[in-house]
C-alpha positions in Angstrom: -10.6 -26.4 -0.8 -6.8 -27.2 -0.5 -4.4 -24.2 -1.7 -1.1 -24.7 -3.3 1.1 -21.5 -4.3 3.9 -21.1 -6.8 6.0 -17.9 -5.9 7.5 -17.6 -9.1 4.4 -16.6 -11.0 1.2 -15.0 -10.0 -0.9 -18.0 -9.5 -2.8 -19.1 -6.4 -4.0 -22.4 -7.4 -7.6 -23.4 -6.0 -8.8 -26.9 -6.0 -12.4 -26.9 -5.8 -14.4 -30.0 -4.6 -16.5 -32.1 -7.1 -19.7 -31.0 -5.0 -19.1 -27.4 -6.2 -17.9 -28.3 -9.8 -21.1 -30.4 -10.7 -23.7 -27.5 -9.9 -21.7 -25.1 -11.7 -21.6 -27.3 -15.0 -25.1 -28.2 -14.8 -26.4 -24.5 -14.1 -24.1 -23.2 -17.0 -25.2 -25.5 -19.8 -28.9 -24.8 -18.5 -28.7 -21.3 -18.5 -27.3 -21.6 -22.2 -30.0 -23.9 -23.1 -32.7 -21.3 -21.4 -31.8 -18.5 -23.6 -31.3 -20.2 -26.9 -34.7 -21.8 -26.4 -36.4 -18.7 -26.0 -34.3 -17.2 -29.1 -35.5 -19.9 -31.4 -39.1 -19.1 -30.7 -39.1 -16.0 -33.2 -38.1 -18.4 -36.2 -40.2 -20.8 -38.3 -39.2 -24.4 -37.9 -38.4 -24.9 -41.5 -36.0 -21.9 -41.8 -32.1 -21.8 -41.8 -32.2 -19.7 -38.7 -34.1 -22.3 -36.9 -31.6 -24.9 -38.0 -29.0 -22.7 -36.5 -31.0 -22.6 -33.2 -30.8 -26.4 -33.4 -27.1 -26.5 -33.7 -26.6 -23.9 -30.8 -28.9 -26.2 -28.6 -26.4 -29.2 -29.3 -23.6 -27.2 -28.5 -25.1 -25.7 -25.4 -25.8 -28.9 -23.8 -21.8 -29.9 -23.0 -21.1 -26.3 -23.2 -20.8 -26.1 -19.4 -18.1 -28.9 -19.5 -15.6 -26.4 -20.2 -15.5 -25.4 -16.5 -13.8 -28.5 -15.4 -10.8 -27.1 -17.0 -10.7 -24.1 -14.9 -8.4 -25.2 -12.4 -5.4 -26.1 -14.6 -6.4 -23.5 -17.5 -8.1 -20.4 -15.7 -7.5 -17.9 -18.7 -8.4 -20.3 -21.7 -11.4 -21.3 -20.2 -12.8 -17.7 -19.5 -11.9 -16.5 -23.0 -13.6 -19.6 -24.7 -16.5 -18.8 -22.5 -17.0 -15.3 -23.5 -16.4 -16.3 -27.1 -19.3 -18.6 -26.9 -21.5 -16.0 -25.2 -20.6 -13.4 -27.7 -20.9 -15.6 -30.8 -24.0 -17.7 -29.8 -27.5 -16.6 -28.4 -26.2 -18.0 -24.7 -26.7 -16.7 -21.4 -23.6 -14.9 -19.7 -23.9 -17.2 -16.6 -21.0 -19.5 -18.0 -18.7 -16.6 -18.5 -19.3 -15.1 -14.9 -18.4 -18.3 -13.6 -15.0 -18.4 -15.7 -14.5 -15.0 -14.4 -14.9 -16.0 -10.6 -12.5 -18.9 -11.5 -9.8 -17.0 -13.0 -9.7 -14.2 -10.4 -9.3 -16.9 -7.8 -6.3 -18.3 -9.4 -4.5 -15.5 -10.9 -3.3 -12.7 -9.3 -2.1 -9.3 -10.9 -3.9 -5.8 -11.6 -3.6 -6.3 -15.5 -5.4 -9.7 -15.3 -8.0 -8.5 -13.0 -8.9 -5.5 -15.2 -8.8 -7.1 -18.4 -10.7 -10.1 -17.3 -13.6 -7.7 -15.1 -13.8 -5.6 -18.4 -14.5 -8.4 -20.9 -16.8 -10.1 -18.5 -18.7 -7.0 -18.3 -19.0 -6.3 -21.8 -19.8 -9.9 -22.8 -22.7 -10.1 -20.0 -24.2 -6.8 -21.1 -24.1 -7.9 -24.7 -25.8 -11.2 -23.8 -28.5 -9.4 -21.7 -29.3 -6.5 -24.0 -29.3 -8.9 -27.1 -32.1 -11.0 -25.2 -33.9 -7.9 -24.2 -34.2 -6.8 -28.1 -35.5 -9.8 -29.1 -39.4 -10.3 -29.8 -41.5 -10.2 -26.7 -42.3 -13.9 -27.4 -38.6 -14.7 -27.8 -37.0 -12.9 -24.9 -36.5 -13.7 -21.3 -36.5 -10.3 -20.3 -40.0 -9.6 -21.7 -41.3 -12.8 -20.2 -40.3 -11.5 -16.6 -41.8 -8.2 -17.3 -45.2 -9.5 -19.0 -48.5 -9.4 -17.7 -49.5 -13.0 -16.2 -51.4 -15.5 -18.4 -50.6 -13.5 -21.6 -48.8 -14.4 -24.4 -49.1 -17.3 -27.3 -49.2 -19.9 -24.9 -52.3 -18.9 -23.8 -53.8 -17.9 -26.9 -53.5 -14.3 -26.7 -51.1 -11.3 -27.3 -48.4 -11.0 -24.6 -49.1 -7.6 -22.5 -45.9 -5.8 -21.3 -45.9 -4.1 -18.0 -43.1 -1.6 -18.6 -41.8 -0.1 -21.8 -38.7 -1.1 -23.8 -36.4 1.3 -22.4 -36.9 -0.1 -18.9 -36.7 -3.7 -19.8 -33.2 -2.8 -21.6 -32.2 -0.8 -18.4 -32.8 -3.6 -16.2 -31.2 -6.0 -18.4 -28.0 -3.6 -18.0 -28.1 -2.8 -14.4 -28.6 -6.8 -13.7 -25.6 -7.5 -15.8 -23.4 -5.1 -13.9 -24.7 -6.3 -10.8 -23.9 -10.1 -11.9 -20.4 -9.0 -12.9 -19.9 -7.3 -9.4 -21.0 -10.4 -7.6 -18.9 -12.7 -9.6 -15.7 -10.3 -9.2 -16.0 -10.1 -5.3 -16.5 -14.1 -5.2 -13.3 -14.4 -7.0 -11.4 -12.2 -5.0 -13.0 -13.6 -1.8 -11.7 -17.1 -2.7 -8.2 -15.6 -3.7 -8.1 -13.9 -0.4 -9.0 -16.9 1.7 -6.6 -18.8 -0.3 -3.7 -16.5 0.1 -4.4 -16.2 3.9 -4.2 -20.2 4.2 -0.8 -19.8 2.3 0.3 -17.2 4.7 -0.8 -19.1 7.5 1.0 -22.2 6.3 4.1 -20.3 5.8 4.0 -18.9 9.4 3.4 -22.7 10.8 6.4 -23.6 8.6 8.6 -20.6 10.0 7.4 -21.8 13.5 8.4 -25.4 13.0 11.8 -24.3 11.6 12.5 -22.0 14.7 11.3 -24.9 16.9 13.5 -27.5 15.2 16.5 -24.8 15.4 15.9 -24.3 19.2 16.0 -28.1 19.8 19.0 -28.2 17.8 20.5 -25.4 19.6 19.7 -27.1 23.1 21.0 -30.5 21.9 24.1 -28.7 20.9 24.4 -27.0 24.2 24.1 -30.4 26.0 26.6 -31.9 23.7 29.1 -29.1 24.5 28.6 -29.5 28.1 29.0 -33.6 27.9 32.2 -32.7 25.8 33.5 -30.3 28.3 32.7 -32.6 31.4 34.2 -35.5 29.5 37.2 -33.6 28.6 37.6 -32.4 32.3 37.2 -35.7 33.9 37.5 -38.8 31.6 40.3 -37.3 29.1 42.2 -36.2 32.5 41.7 -39.3 34.2 43.0 -41.6 31.1 46.0 -38.9 30.6 47.0 -39.4 34.4 46.3 -43.1 33.9 48.9 -43.0 31.2 51.2 -41.1 32.7 51.3 -43.2 35.9 51.8 -46.1 33.8 54.7 -44.6 32.2 56.3 -43.7 35.6 55.5 -47.2 37.1 57.2 -48.9 33.7 60.2 -46.6 34.5 60.4 -47.9 38.2 60.3 -51.4 37.0 62.7 -51.2 34.4 64.9 -49.4 37.2 64.3 -52.2 39.7 64.7 -54.9 37.1 68.2 -53.5 36.6 69.2 -53.1 40.1 68.0 -56.7 40.7 70.1 -58.0 37.7 73.2 -56.1 39.1 72.5 -57.8 42.4 72.0 -61.1 40.8 68.2 -61.6 42.0 66.9 -63.2 39.2 63.5 -63.7 40.7 63.1 -60.1 41.4 64.4 -59.1 38.1 61.9 -61.4 36.5 59.0 -60.1 38.2 60.0 -56.3 37.4 60.4 -57.6 33.8 56.6 -58.5 33.8 55.5 -55.5 35.6 57.3 -53.3 33.1 55.3 -55.2 30.3 52.2 -55.0 31.8 52.6 -51.3 32.6 53.5 -50.9 28.7 50.3 -52.5 27.8 48.3 -50.3 30.3 50.1 -47.3 28.9 49.4 -48.1 25.2 45.7 -48.8 25.9 45.2 -46.0 28.1 46.9 -43.7 25.3 44.4 -45.4 22.8 41.6 -44.9 24.9 42.3 -41.4 25.4 42.7 -40.8 21.6 39.0 -42.1 21.2 38.0 -39.9 23.9 39.2 -36.8 22.0 37.4 -38.5 18.8 34.0 -38.7 20.8 34.5 -35.3 22.4 35.2 -33.9 19.0 32.2 -35.7 17.6 29.8 -34.0 20.4 31.4 -30.7 19.5 31.0 -30.8 15.7 28.0 -33.2 15.0 27.8 -32.1 11.6 31.4 -33.2 10.6 30.5 -36.2 12.3 27.6 -37.0 10.7 29.2 -36.4 7.2 32.3 -38.4 8.2 30.1 -41.5 9.4 27.8 -41.1 6.2 31.2 -41.1 4.1 32.2 -44.2 6.2 29.0 -46.1 5.1 29.0 -45.0 1.6 32.7 -46.5 1.4 31.8 -49.7 3.4 30.7 -52.9 1.6 31.1 -56.5 1.9 33.2 -57.6 -0.9 36.1 -60.0 -0.9 38.4 -57.0 -1.8 37.2 -54.9 1.2 37.6 -58.0 3.5 41.2 -58.5 2.2 42.0 -54.9 2.9 40.6 -55.3 6.5 42.8 -58.4 7.2 45.9 -56.7 5.6 45.3 -53.5 7.8 45.1 -55.9 11.0 48.2 -57.8 9.8 50.0 -54.6 9.4 49.3 -53.8 12.7 51.3 -56.9 13.9 48.0 -59.0 14.7 48.2 -62.9 13.7 45.0 -63.7 12.1 43.9 -66.9 10.5 40.7 -66.6 8.2 38.1 -68.4 6.4 36.4 -66.8 3.7 33.4 -68.1 1.9 31.5 -65.4 -0.3 29.3 -66.2 -3.0 26.8 -64.1 -5.1 27.6 -61.0 -3.3 25.4 -59.2 -6.0 22.4 -60.5 -4.3 23.2 -59.3 -1.0 21.2 -56.4 0.4 23.4 -53.2 0.6 22.5 -52.4 4.0 23.1 -55.7 5.5 26.5 -55.7 3.7 27.4 -52.4 5.5 26.5 -53.7 8.7 28.3 -57.0 8.1 31.5 -54.8 6.9 31.5 -52.6 10.2 31.0 -55.9 12.1 34.1 -57.4 10.9 35.9 -54.1 11.1 34.9 -53.7 14.7 35.6 -57.1 15.8 39.1 -56.8 14.6 39.3 -53.6 16.4 38.1 -55.1 19.6 40.7 -58.1 19.3 43.4 -55.9 19.0 42.8 -53.6 21.5 41.7 -55.9 24.3 44.1 -59.0 23.3 47.2 -57.4 21.6 49.5 -59.8 20.2 46.9 -63.0 20.5 46.1 -65.3 17.7 42.9 -64.7 16.0 40.7 -66.9 13.7 38.1 -65.1 11.3 35.4 -66.9 9.6 33.1 -64.9 7.1 30.3 -67.2 5.2 28.1 -65.1 2.7 25.9 -67.6 0.9 23.1 -66.0 -0.1 19.6 -68.2 -0.9 17.3 -67.6 -3.8 15.1 -64.8 -1.9 18.0 -62.9 -0.2 21.3 -63.3 1.3 22.7 -64.4 4.7 25.9 -66.1 6.2 25.2 -69.0 8.2 26.7 -70.9 11.5 25.9 -74.2 12.7 22.9 -73.0 14.5 19.0 -72.9 14.3 18.5 -70.1 17.0 16.1 -67.5 16.1 18.4 -64.5 16.3 22.4 -65.6 15.8 24.9 -63.5 17.0 26.4 -61.3 14.2 30.3 -61.1 15.7 31.8 -63.1 18.2 35.2 -61.8 19.5 37.4 -63.9 21.9 40.6 -63.6 23.4 42.5 -65.6 26.0 44.8 -64.2 28.5 46.2 -65.8 31.8 44.1 -68.9 31.2 41.0 -67.0 30.9 38.5 -66.5 27.9 35.8 -63.4 27.5 33.4 -63.2 25.0 31.7 -60.0 23.3 29.3 -60.3 20.6 26.4 -58.1 18.9 23.0 -59.5 17.4 21.3 -58.1 14.3 17.7 -59.5 13.4 17.3 -58.6 9.7 14.0 -59.5 7.7 15.5 -62.5 6.4 18.2 -64.8 8.2 20.6 -63.4 10.3 24.3 -63.0 9.1 26.7 -64.0 11.7 30.7 -63.8 11.7 32.8 -65.2 13.9 36.1 -64.6 15.6 
């Protein structure tokens, strides 16, 4: 059985296996058929009561099928079963099964007491009614009769006990049956609640484990952030400070050389001053990025929200590309572009976000590593019928997503990134 609870109501839904449902339906229908068949023996076949017994037999055959709905409507099934037993000459087994199902699926003192009292009344009525029938039309009389006596054996049925004993026995058995059904329902309910409590405890333990892991990770991140702040950030700060000092000395040397008329020394001092300015600017930018990374390590939730917001705002559209290019040109980047985008509505959103970030990161890297150098940007997005892609003149299995190239002092350096999608790759060239 699998158990599901709804804490807002007094319900403990218990889903029973099919191997349990089928015997219940069969036994309930058979018990109803047995008692109505005995009850029909007291009427002549051409009488109206006998026709009523035939109708009861027809209803008894599918009567057990109401137990199929006990999982969703236990109260309705229980009261329907009680009504059938009281109104028709049926055995109380179907009502007892419905009682067990109701007690297993519903909590509450009122529901328990009301249903047990109703089931006891119904069961006693069913069994006493059968005991009050004539001897040939009663199951209880057949139980207490002398063997091999009765109409079927061609003689009169001989009883081993008197009528009062038969009726008392029927009442006692009815009460015992109600007690068994009640205890069975309460046992199923308690076992279901125990499983629910165990599941809640396991969930709480898993939550504690996740919190402990998160705390350990955060402590590790805090330690890394502190170490980065004490080493990397300080080193970058010293680098920027030393670059500024070297720049000041170079300018001073240039001024003195110009006063002395030494053009070579003045030119070399000017180059050193320009180089140190680049070093200082790059060190300052690296220091800012280091502080950003340290803040992300110290505040991971804020960083996660910020990154999620960036992904939500990023998309590969002509407007977004033009915005990136405009920002790059506003930062004094000399950039030539070739943008060929078509049918962007067919472009997968995740691939578009990746391509947008690749263009953004590529421009940032070029601006950082080659400030002032001319840049060429080519973006192709020509989705085929089954997807979206951007192509270079290459048939490789994995085409670089982004190439960044800058030239400085006659040297060239390349940096790139590769992404393999479910269809073709999306290269963006710089």
